[in-house]
C-alpha positions as CSV (number, residue, x, y, z in Angstrom):
1,M,51.7,-80.2,-69.2
2,K,53.7,-79.9,-72.4
3,K,51.0,-81.8,-74.4
4,L,48.3,-79.5,-73.1
5,L,50.3,-76.4,-74.1
6,T,50.9,-78.0,-77.6
7,L,47.1,-78.6,-78.0
8,I,46.3,-75.1,-77.0
9,C,48.7,-73.7,-79.5
10,I,47.3,-75.9,-82.3
11,A,43.7,-74.9,-81.4
12,F,44.7,-71.2,-81.4
13,A,46.5,-71.5,-84.8
14,L,43.5,-73.2,-86.4
15,S,41.1,-70.6,-85.1
16,A,43.3,-67.8,-86.3
17,C,43.3,-69.4,-89.8
18,N,39.5,-69.3,-89.8
19,T,39.4,-65.8,-88.6
20,M,41.8,-64.6,-91.4
21,E,39.8,-66.5,-94.0
22,G,36.7,-64.6,-92.9
23,F,38.5,-61.3,-92.8
24,G,39.8,-62.0,-96.4
25,K,36.2,-62.6,-97.6
26,D,35.0,-59.4,-96.0
27,V,37.8,-57.4,-97.6
28,Q,37.0,-59.0,-101.0
29,K,33.3,-58.0,-100.6
30,V,34.2,-54.4,-99.8
31,G,36.6,-54.4,-102.8
32,S,33.9,-55.6,-105.1
33,K,31.5,-52.9,-103.9
34,V,34.1,-50.2,-104.3
35,E,34.9,-51.4,-107.8
36,G,31.2,-51.4,-108.7
37,A,30.8,-47.9,-107.4
38,A,33.8,-46.7,-109.4
39,R,32.3,-48.1,-112.7
40,K,29.1,-46.0,-112.3
C-alpha cells in the first residue's frame, strides 16, 4: 500500500511539472503580445 501511494504521489508531481511548464509558456506568449502592442 505504501508503494502504491508513493507511485501516485510521484505521478502527480510529474504531471504538475508539465502543467506548470505549459502555464509558463502561455504567460510568456501573453507577455510578448502585450509588449508588442505597447511598442505600437
